[in-house]
C-alpha positions, 0 to 999 in steps of 0.5 A: 360826481360829474353829472351832479357838477361836483367835479369836472370830467376834465379833472376826473379824466386827468387824474385817471391818466395820471394814475395810468402814467404812474402804474402802467410801466410795471403792470402793462395793463394797456395796449394803447393810452388815448390821452389826447382824445380822452381829454378832448372828450372830457371837455365835450362832456363838461360842455354837455353837462353845463348845457343841461344834458343828462349823462348818467355816466358823465366823465367816468373814465373807462378802459376798453378791451383791445384796440377793436373795442371802440367798435363794440355797440356796448362800448358805444352805448357807454360813450353815449352815456358820458363815459370817456375811453382812456385806452385799449386794455391788454389782451393775449398776444400771439404764440400760446394756445391759452388765453388767460394772460395779457400783453400790454404795450410794455410787456406781459400784463402782471397780476397786481396782487402777485407780479409773478402770476397771470391776471387771467384773461382774455380781459387781462388789462381791463381787470388790472386797470380796475383793480389798481384804480386806473379806471373804475370800469372797463369793458370785456367780452366773455367767451369761456370766462374771459371776464370772470376769470380775470375778475376773480384773479385780480379781486374785482367784480366781473359780470357776463351777460346772458348770451344774446341779450346784447350784440356781439360779433361772435358767430359761435354764440358762446361769447357775451359782453361783460364789464369789470368794476370795483363797486357792485353798484356800478353793475346795475348802472352799466346794465341800465346804460347798455340795455336802455331800461331799468333793471329788475331785481337790482335790490335783491339780497338786501331784505330777503335772502336769495335761495342758492345751491353750492357746488365746489366743482360742478361734478367734474372740475377737480377744483383745488382744495384751498380755492374751494375752501376760500370760495365756500367760506365766502358763500357761508358768510353771505348765508350768515349775513342773510344775503343768501339762503343755502338750499339743497338741489331740488329732488332729482336735479343735482348740482353736477353737469356734464363737462362742457369742454369738448362741446365748447371746443367743437362749437368753436372749431371748424369741423367739430362734432356739433351734434354731440356738442348740442347733445351735451348742451341740451343735457346741461340745459335740462339740469340747469333748468331743474336746479334753478327751478328750486333755487335762484342762484348757483354758487361755485368757485369762479376757477378751479385753480389759483392764478397760474404763473406767466409760463401758463396753466399747464394741463389744467383748464382755468375755464372749467367752471366758467365755460359751462355757462357760455355753452348754456348762455346763463348770466354769471358774475364773479365777486371777490371771495378772499385770498389763498394763503400765498396771497392769490385772490379767489372769486365766488361765481354766482349764476342765475337764470337767463335774464337774471343780471339784475338779480346778480347785480343786487346780490353782489351789492348786498354782498359788498358789505359782508367782508372786512375792509381791505386796506390799501397802501395809502390807508384807504379802505375798499369793500368788493365782496364777502372775502376776507382781507389778504394776508400779503397786502393790497394791490400795487397802486390801489387808491384809497376810498372809492374808485375815481369818476362816478356820477 
């Protein structure tokens, strides 16, 4: 929109700051809001566009994960493309061993669909800010599901890149940069901006169905029956629409992995049994290679459970279905699948071969029109994926129509 001179960056950013001011007191999605610097940067973008500068993301307001997020090379590439950082989104605070929550400047970050539930984490505020339309895009990092879990629990799209594809400060090799958006088209735009090149397969799923294997639990996760039902129904809708073509695992491949939990923890913890962890990694890498040789996608629920309360997840690992792909390094995206009977969002996770981000973005975009429109409180409509409309209304503050900003 700004790049086409249909709106000024200053106007778009001011509108985003206005939504943040209105919604932040009840959601606590931000640690810091950078109003003064955002307005100044928006004016700079307007001057660059007026001078003929080519900025593919001119004037797009973004949330940046955590106060340190501005130092990320990926964030810097987004700013160079014309994005305007409006604030640091919430991440987990001290005092818990679990990371599926966030602490904003005003308190615990609330799930916009169920205020009594966690939004997930650790990219908690990024997911809430995108879900409620405060910003159309927010950055994240994913070391065990930290982009995909909050995306699933807040009803937005969250992409984890192939490990090693983009620079990260994580020394364990388990974390990868990611992004949270409301529109699937923005996944491909994000990829092109941070990679600096066109993305192959970005039209996948639009004409010819993509082969896919389904697994409810990867053989070990103990997923909740209702979460599986919602995610499987979304996969079935994609098949009925011709976006994916279900296939059984290749002979001898199976859709079961070794539980990666101990291996992941060993690679993160000083003194962990790295030899045993690497054996688990090698075994799962072999199984995934065989599986993805016979199908282009692996589909699972994003999490084995619905969003937990603010008191924590208990004994269940919400990461059970996500951290396998941090250990293996495969790219994965969570797309909205639908809602449980008590109004909790569920995500459908899609996993591709390494370097398959374009395929994931293309299938996510093809999936966007499959589900019915979700009606927001202002009467507008939004389509994020193959899931059905919720039974308990839409997230607080969700704007009508498309997210703000744009190109």
